[in-house]
C-alpha positions in Angstrom: -21.1 -33.6 16.5 -23.5 -31.8 14.2 -22.8 -28.1 14.1 -26.0 -27.2 12.3 -24.0 -25.4 9.5 -24.2 -26.8 6.0 -21.2 -27.3 3.8 -21.8 -24.2 1.7 -22.3 -21.9 4.7 -19.1 -23.3 6.3 -17.1 -22.7 3.2 -18.5 -19.1 2.9 -17.5 -18.4 6.5 -14.0 -19.8 5.9 -13.5 -17.7 2.7 -14.6 -14.6 4.6 -12.1 -15.3 7.4 -9.3 -15.7 4.8 -10.3 -12.4 3.1 -10.0 -10.7 6.5 -6.5 -12.0 6.9 -6.8 -15.1 9.1 -3.9 -17.4 8.3 -3.7 -19.7 11.3 -6.0 -21.3 13.8 -5.9 -20.7 17.6 -3.8 -22.9 19.8 -5.5 -25.0 22.5 -3.1 -23.4 25.0 -3.5 -19.6 25.3 -0.4 -17.4 24.8 0.1 -14.4 27.0 1.5 -11.9 24.5 1.6 -9.2 27.1 3.8 -11.3 29.3 6.1 -12.0 26.3 6.3 -8.3 25.5 7.0 -7.4 29.1 9.8 -10.1 29.4 11.4 -8.8 26.2 11.3 -5.2 27.3 12.7 -6.2 30.7 15.6 -8.1 29.0 16.3 -5.1 26.8 16.3 -2.7 29.8 18.6 -5.0 31.7 21.0 -5.2 28.8 21.0 -1.4 28.5 21.7 -1.0 32.2 24.6 -3.5 32.0 26.1 -1.5 29.1 25.8 1.7 31.1 27.5 0.3 34.1 30.4 -1.2 32.1 30.8 2.0 30.0 29.6 4.9 32.0 31.2 7.5 29.8 29.9 6.0 26.5 27.5 8.2 24.6 24.0 6.7 24.1 23.5 5.2 20.6 21.9 7.6 18.1 18.3 6.8 17.3 17.6 6.1 13.7 15.2 8.4 11.8 13.1 6.1 9.6 12.1 9.0 7.3 15.6 10.3 6.8 16.9 6.8 6.1 14.1 6.2 3.6 15.0 9.5 1.8 18.6 8.5 1.6 17.8 5.0 0.3 15.3 6.3 -2.2 17.7 8.9 -3.5 20.4 6.3 -4.0 18.2 4.2 -6.3 19.1 4.9 -10.0 16.4 2.8 -11.6 13.3 0.9 -10.6 15.1 -2.4 -9.9 17.5 -0.6 -7.5 14.5 1.1 -5.9 12.8 -2.3 -5.4 16.0 -3.6 -3.8 16.3 -0.6 -1.5 12.7 -1.0 -0.4 13.2 -4.7 0.3 16.2 -3.9 2.4 14.5 -1.0 4.4 14.4 -2.2 8.0 12.1 0.2 9.7 8.6 -0.8 8.6 7.1 -3.5 10.7 4.5 -4.3 8.1 7.1 -6.4 6.1 7.3 -8.8 9.0 3.7 -9.9 8.7 3.4 -9.7 4.9 4.1 -12.6 2.5 5.3 -10.4 -0.4 6.8 -7.0 -1.3 4.2 -5.7 -3.7 6.1 -3.3 -5.9 4.4 -2.7 -9.2 2.6 -4.0 -12.2 2.1 -2.8 -15.8 4.5 -1.0 -18.2 7.1 1.4 -16.8 7.2 4.6 -18.8 3.5 4.6 -19.5 1.7 7.9 -19.7 -0.6 6.9 -16.9 0.6 5.8 -13.4 -2.0 4.6 -11.0 -1.2 4.9 -7.3 -3.4 2.8 -5.0 -3.4 2.5 -1.2 -2.0 -0.9 0.0 -2.0 -4.5 -0.9 -4.9 -6.8 0.1 -4.9 -10.6 0.5 -4.7 -11.5 -3.2 -2.1 -8.8 -3.9 0.0 -10.1 -1.0 -0.2 -13.7 -2.4 0.6 -12.7 -6.0 3.0 -9.9 -5.3 1.2 -7.5 -7.7 -1.1 -4.5 -7.0 -4.8 -4.6 -7.8 -5.3 -8.3 -8.7 -8.2 -9.1 -6.4 -11.9 -8.2 -7.0 -11.1 -4.5 -6.8 -8.3 -4.8 -9.3 -10.5 -6.7 -11.7 -13.0 -3.9 -11.5 -10.2 -1.4 -12.1 -9.2 -3.3 -15.3 -12.8 -3.1 -16.5 -13.0 0.6 -15.8 -9.8 1.3 -17.8 -10.5 -1.0 -20.8 -13.3 1.2 -22.4 -11.0 4.2 -22.6 -8.2 2.2 -24.2 -6.0 1.6 -21.1 -4.6 -1.7 -19.9 -1.9 -2.7 -17.5 -0.4 -5.0 -20.1 0.0 -2.2 -22.6 0.0 1.4 -21.4 -0.6 1.7 -17.6 1.8 1.4 -14.7 0.5 0.6 -11.2 1.9 0.8 -7.7 0.7 1.5 -4.1 1.6 3.9 -1.3 2.5 0.9 0.9 4.2 -2.1 -0.6 3.3 -4.5 2.3 -0.2 -5.6 3.3 -1.4 -4.1 6.7 -2.8 -6.7 9.1 -6.5 -7.4 8.5 -6.4 -4.8 5.7 -6.5 -2.0 8.2 -5.8 1.6 7.1 -2.1 2.5 7.0 -0.9 4.5 10.0 0.5 8.0 9.6 4.1 6.9 10.5 3.9 4.1 8.0 2.9 6.5 5.2 5.6 9.0 6.3 8.4 6.5 6.2 7.4 5.0 2.8 6.5 8.2 1.1 10.1 8.9 0.0 10.1 5.6 -1.9 6.8 6.4 -3.6 8.0 9.8 -4.7 11.2 8.3 -6.1 9.1 5.6 -7.8 7.0 8.3 -9.5 10.2 10.1 -10.5 11.8 7.0 -12.0 8.6 5.8 -13.8 8.1 9.3 -15.2 4.4 9.2 -16.0 2.6 12.1 -17.7 -0.5 11.7 -15.5 -1.1 10.3 -12.0 -4.4 8.7 -11.1 -4.7 8.8 -7.3 -6.9 6.0 -6.0 -8.7 6.4 -2.7 -8.4 8.4 0.5 -5.0 7.0 1.7 -3.3 7.8 -1.6 -4.8 11.3 -1.6 -3.5 11.8 2.0 0.0 10.7 0.9 0.3 12.6 -2.3 -2.0 15.6 -1.8 -2.0 15.9 2.0 -5.8 15.8 2.0 -8.6 13.4 2.5 -12.2 13.4 1.5 -12.3 11.4 -1.7 -16.0 12.3 -2.4 -15.0 15.9 -2.6 -11.6 15.4 -4.3 -12.6 12.8 -7.0 -12.9 14.0 -10.5 -11.1 17.3 -9.8 -7.8 17.7 -11.6 -5.0 18.8 -9.3 -1.2 18.4 -9.2 1.0 15.9 -7.4 4.8 15.5 -7.8 4.8 18.2 -10.5 2.3 16.2 -12.6 -1.4 16.5 -13.4 -3.3 14.2 -11.0 -6.8 12.9 -10.9 -8.2 11.5 -7.7 -10.8 8.7 -8.1 -12.9 6.4 -6.0 -11.2 3.2 -5.0 -12.7 0.2 -6.8 -13.3 -1.5 -3.5 -15.6 1.4 -2.6 -17.5 1.0 -5.9 -18.0 -2.7 -5.1 -19.7 -1.7 -1.8 -21.5 1.3 -3.4 -22.5 0.5 -7.0 -24.4 3.8 -7.3 -21.1 5.6 -7.3 -20.1 3.9 -10.6 -21.7 6.7 -12.6 -19.3 9.2 -11.1 -16.4 6.8 -11.6 -17.3 6.5 -15.2 -17.3 10.3 -15.5 -13.8 10.3 -14.0 -12.6 7.8 -16.7 -14.0 10.0 -19.4 -12.1 13.0 -17.9 -8.9 10.9 -18.0 -9.6 9.9 -21.6 -10.1 13.5 -22.6 -6.9 14.6 -20.9 -4.9 11.9 -22.7 -6.4 13.0 -26.0 -5.4 16.6 -25.5 -2.7 17.7 -27.8 0.8 18.0 -26.2 
Protein backbone atom coordinates (compact mmCIF):
# COMPACT_ATOMS: atom_id res chain seq x y z
CA UNK A 1 0.00 0.00 0.00
CA UNK A 2 1.37 3.41 -1.00
CA UNK A 3 1.17 5.81 1.96
CA UNK A 4 2.03 8.84 -0.15
CA UNK A 5 4.99 9.71 2.12
CA UNK A 6 8.47 9.66 0.62
CA UNK A 7 11.42 8.05 2.38
CA UNK A 8 12.97 11.31 3.60
CA UNK A 9 9.70 12.56 5.08
CA UNK A 10 9.09 9.22 6.81
CA UNK A 11 12.57 9.28 8.31
CA UNK A 12 12.13 12.87 9.53
CA UNK A 13 8.84 11.94 11.19
CA UNK A 14 10.42 8.92 12.85
CA UNK A 15 13.36 10.99 14.16
CA UNK A 16 10.93 13.56 15.55
CA UNK A 17 9.02 10.84 17.41
CA UNK A 18 12.28 9.48 18.86
CA UNK A 19 13.23 12.97 20.03
CA UNK A 20 9.85 13.26 21.76
CA UNK A 21 10.57 10.09 23.71
CA UNK A 22 8.72 7.39 21.76
CA UNK A 23 10.47 4.09 22.43
CA UNK A 24 7.88 1.48 21.41
CA UNK A 25 5.00 1.04 19.00
CA UNK A 26 1.38 0.47 19.92
CA UNK A 27 0.05 -3.03 20.39
CA UNK A 28 -2.75 -4.29 18.16
CA UNK A 29 -4.71 -5.07 21.32
CA UNK A 30 -5.55 -2.05 23.48
CA UNK A 31 -4.49 -2.14 27.14
CA UNK A 32 -6.82 -0.62 29.70
CA UNK A 33 -4.31 1.04 32.06
CA UNK A 34 -7.11 2.44 34.20
CA UNK A 35 -8.42 -1.07 34.83
CA UNK A 36 -4.90 -2.26 35.70
CA UNK A 37 -4.47 0.60 38.14
CA UNK A 38 -7.87 -0.04 39.71
CA UNK A 39 -7.10 -3.74 40.12
CA UNK A 40 -3.73 -3.00 41.74
CA UNK A 41 -5.29 -0.46 44.08
CA UNK A 42 -8.06 -2.88 45.04
CA UNK A 43 -5.51 -5.60 45.77
CA UNK A 44 -3.50 -3.21 47.94
CA UNK A 45 -6.61 -2.13 49.85
CA UNK A 46 -7.62 -5.76 50.37
CA UNK A 47 -4.17 -6.62 51.72
CA UNK A 48 -4.29 -3.64 54.08
CA UNK A 49 -7.74 -4.67 55.32
CA UNK A 50 -6.57 -8.24 55.92
CA UNK A 51 -3.61 -7.01 57.97
CA UNK A 52 -5.92 -4.75 60.01
CA UNK A 53 -8.25 -7.66 60.80
CA UNK A 54 -5.38 -9.99 61.76
CA UNK A 55 -3.62 -7.36 63.87
CA UNK A 56 -6.23 -4.89 65.09
CA UNK A 57 -3.92 -3.32 67.68
CA UNK A 58 -0.97 -2.84 65.35
CA UNK A 59 0.04 0.75 64.64
CA UNK A 60 -0.23 1.84 60.99
CA UNK A 61 3.10 1.85 59.17
CA UNK A 62 4.85 5.21 59.14
CA UNK A 63 4.80 7.00 55.81
CA UNK A 64 8.23 7.72 54.38
CA UNK A 65 9.11 11.38 53.83
CA UNK A 66 10.97 11.48 50.48
CA UNK A 67 12.63 14.82 51.21
CA UNK A 68 13.86 13.81 54.66
CA UNK A 69 15.22 10.55 53.30
CA UNK A 70 16.96 12.43 50.49
CA UNK A 71 18.52 14.84 53.00
CA UNK A 72 19.80 11.96 55.11
CA UNK A 73 21.20 10.09 52.12
CA UNK A 74 22.87 13.19 50.73
CA UNK A 75 24.45 14.11 54.07
CA UNK A 76 25.88 10.60 54.34
CA UNK A 77 27.78 10.90 51.05
CA UNK A 78 31.42 11.77 51.75
CA UNK A 79 32.50 12.17 48.13
CA UNK A 80 31.04 12.36 44.64
CA UNK A 81 31.19 8.61 44.05
CA UNK A 82 29.27 7.98 47.26
CA UNK A 83 26.73 10.62 46.26
CA UNK A 84 26.20 8.93 42.91
CA UNK A 85 25.61 5.61 44.69
CA UNK A 86 23.18 7.23 47.16
CA UNK A 87 21.26 8.79 44.30
CA UNK A 88 21.10 5.50 42.41
CA UNK A 89 19.75 3.77 45.52
CA UNK A 90 17.16 6.46 46.30
CA UNK A 91 13.76 4.73 45.92
CA UNK A 92 11.21 7.55 45.92
CA UNK A 93 11.56 9.21 42.50
CA UNK A 94 9.40 7.48 39.91
CA UNK A 95 11.39 9.04 37.05
CA UNK A 96 14.13 6.44 37.45
CA UNK A 97 11.67 3.70 36.44
CA UNK A 98 11.18 5.20 32.98
CA UNK A 99 14.74 6.39 32.36
CA UNK A 100 17.55 4.38 30.82
CA UNK A 101 20.35 6.05 32.73
CA UNK A 102 21.28 7.96 35.83
CA UNK A 103 22.78 11.16 34.42
CA UNK A 104 25.09 12.33 37.19
CA UNK A 105 27.79 14.61 35.81
CA UNK A 106 30.35 15.45 33.17
CA UNK A 107 33.48 17.53 33.17
CA UNK A 108 36.20 18.06 35.74
CA UNK A 109 35.33 17.97 39.47
CA UNK A 110 36.94 20.85 41.36
CA UNK A 111 36.61 23.26 38.43
CA UNK A 112 36.03 26.92 39.19
CA UNK A 113 32.79 26.85 37.19
CA UNK A 114 29.91 24.44 37.80
CA UNK A 115 27.00 24.46 35.36
CA UNK A 116 23.60 23.32 36.64
CA UNK A 117 21.09 22.38 33.94
CA UNK A 118 17.49 21.24 34.24
CA UNK A 119 17.04 17.57 33.32
CA UNK A 120 18.38 15.06 30.81
CA UNK A 121 16.91 14.76 27.34
CA UNK A 122 16.95 11.81 24.99
CA UNK A 123 20.65 11.93 24.08
CA UNK A 124 21.65 12.54 27.68
CA UNK A 125 19.59 9.55 28.77
CA UNK A 126 21.28 7.38 26.14
CA UNK A 127 24.84 8.51 26.92
CA UNK A 128 24.41 9.01 30.70
CA UNK A 129 26.00 12.47 30.49
CA UNK A 130 24.44 15.94 30.76
CA UNK A 131 24.32 18.34 27.80
CA UNK A 132 25.41 16.04 24.98
CA UNK A 133 22.54 16.65 22.53
CA UNK A 134 22.11 19.66 20.24
CA UNK A 135 21.68 21.99 23.21
CA UNK A 136 24.84 20.62 24.80
CA UNK A 137 26.81 21.09 21.61
CA UNK A 138 25.68 24.72 21.53
CA UNK A 139 26.69 25.11 25.18
CA UNK A 140 30.19 23.86 24.32
CA UNK A 141 30.40 26.42 21.49
CA UNK A 142 29.31 29.17 23.90
CA UNK A 143 31.98 28.27 26.45
CA UNK A 144 34.91 27.78 24.08
CA UNK A 145 35.50 31.47 23.16
CA UNK A 146 35.91 32.39 26.84
CA UNK A 147 38.39 29.61 27.46
CA UNK A 148 36.09 27.05 29.10
CA UNK A 149 35.64 23.39 28.19
CA UNK A 150 34.13 20.41 29.97
CA UNK A 151 37.27 18.39 29.27
CA UNK A 152 39.48 20.92 31.07
CA UNK A 153 37.90 23.37 33.50
CA UNK A 154 34.09 23.03 33.72
CA UNK A 155 31.91 20.68 35.77
CA UNK A 156 28.30 19.97 34.71
CA UNK A 157 25.24 18.44 36.35
CA UNK A 158 21.44 18.77 36.34
CA UNK A 159 18.72 19.40 38.89
CA UNK A 160 17.20 16.03 37.93
CA UNK A 161 19.40 13.02 37.15
CA UNK A 162 16.66 11.12 35.30
CA UNK A 163 14.87 12.07 32.11
CA UNK A 164 11.20 13.07 32.55
CA UNK A 165 8.80 11.36 30.12
CA UNK A 166 8.53 13.19 26.79
CA UNK A 167 10.95 15.81 28.14
CA UNK A 168 8.19 17.40 30.22
CA UNK A 169 9.05 19.94 32.90
CA UNK A 170 9.96 18.45 36.28
CA UNK A 171 7.17 18.50 38.85
CA UNK A 172 7.57 20.45 42.11
CA UNK A 173 7.68 17.28 44.22
CA UNK A 174 10.39 15.81 41.97
CA UNK A 175 12.50 18.94 42.38
CA UNK A 176 11.93 18.98 46.14
CA UNK A 177 13.02 15.38 46.70
CA UNK A 178 16.12 15.67 44.52
CA UNK A 179 17.23 19.12 45.65
CA UNK A 180 19.14 17.78 48.70
CA UNK A 181 21.27 15.69 46.35
CA UNK A 182 21.95 18.71 44.14
CA UNK A 183 22.96 20.86 47.11
CA UNK A 184 25.31 18.17 48.38
CA UNK A 185 26.65 17.79 44.83
CA UNK A 186 27.54 21.48 44.76
CA UNK A 187 29.12 21.24 48.21
CA UNK A 188 31.30 18.29 47.23
CA UNK A 189 32.28 19.68 43.81
CA UNK A 190 33.16 23.00 45.53
CA UNK A 191 33.00 25.35 42.53
CA UNK A 192 33.83 29.02 42.80
CA UNK A 193 30.96 30.07 40.51
CA UNK A 194 27.60 28.52 39.61
CA UNK A 195 26.07 28.98 36.16
CA UNK A 196 22.34 28.32 36.48
CA UNK A 197 20.85 27.26 33.15
CA UNK A 198 17.15 27.81 32.47
CA UNK A 199 13.96 28.33 34.46
CA UNK A 200 13.83 24.97 36.25
CA UNK A 201 17.34 25.39 37.62
CA UNK A 202 16.52 28.93 38.79
CA UNK A 203 13.40 27.62 40.51
CA UNK A 204 15.42 24.94 42.30
CA UNK A 205 18.41 27.03 43.39
CA UNK A 206 16.97 30.55 43.60
CA UNK A 207 13.31 29.86 44.33
CA UNK A 208 12.38 32.07 41.37
CA UNK A 209 11.41 31.73 37.72
CA UNK A 210 11.45 34.18 34.85
CA UNK A 211 14.73 33.57 33.08
CA UNK A 212 14.30 36.56 30.76
CA UNK A 213 14.43 38.82 33.84
CA UNK A 214 16.98 36.81 35.81
CA UNK A 215 19.56 36.11 33.11
CA UNK A 216 22.74 38.09 33.17
CA UNK A 217 22.17 39.31 36.74
CA UNK A 218 24.69 38.08 39.26
CA UNK A 219 23.11 36.63 42.37
CA UNK A 220 24.00 34.06 45.01
CA UNK A 221 23.10 30.38 45.35
CA UNK A 222 24.47 27.89 47.86
CA UNK A 223 26.77 30.61 49.27
CA UNK A 224 28.42 31.15 45.87
CA UNK A 225 28.20 33.76 43.11
CA UNK A 226 25.66 32.54 40.57
CA UNK A 227 24.84 33.65 37.04
CA UNK A 228 21.48 32.60 35.49
CA UNK A 229 21.59 32.17 31.70
CA UNK A 230 19.25 31.10 28.93
CA UNK A 231 19.05 27.37 28.30
CA UNK A 232 20.79 26.52 25.01
CA UNK A 233 17.60 24.73 23.87
CA UNK A 234 15.82 28.10 24.13
CA UNK A 235 18.54 29.68 22.00
CA UNK A 236 18.07 27.02 19.34
CA UNK A 237 14.41 28.03 19.13
CA UNK A 238 15.10 31.76 19.49
CA UNK A 239 18.37 32.63 17.73
CA UNK A 240 17.80 36.36 18.31
CA UNK A 241 18.51 35.80 22.02
CA UNK A 242 22.08 34.68 21.27
CA UNK A 243 23.27 38.29 21.54
CA UNK A 244 22.17 38.37 25.19
CA UNK A 245 23.64 34.92 25.78
CA UNK A 246 27.00 36.12 24.48
CA UNK A 247 26.84 39.10 26.86
CA UNK A 248 26.32 36.61 29.70
CA UNK A 249 29.40 34.65 28.61
CA UNK A 250 31.45 37.84 28.63
CA UNK A 251 30.16 38.63 32.13
CA UNK A 252 31.27 35.15 33.25
CA UNK A 253 34.68 35.64 31.67
CA UNK A 254 35.11 38.99 33.40
CA UNK A 255 34.20 37.45 36.77
CA UNK A 256 36.73 34.66 36.30
CA UNK A 257 39.44 37.19 35.45
CA UNK A 258 38.75 39.25 38.58
CA UNK A 259 41.60 39.01 41.08
CA UNK A 260 40.86 36.75 44.05
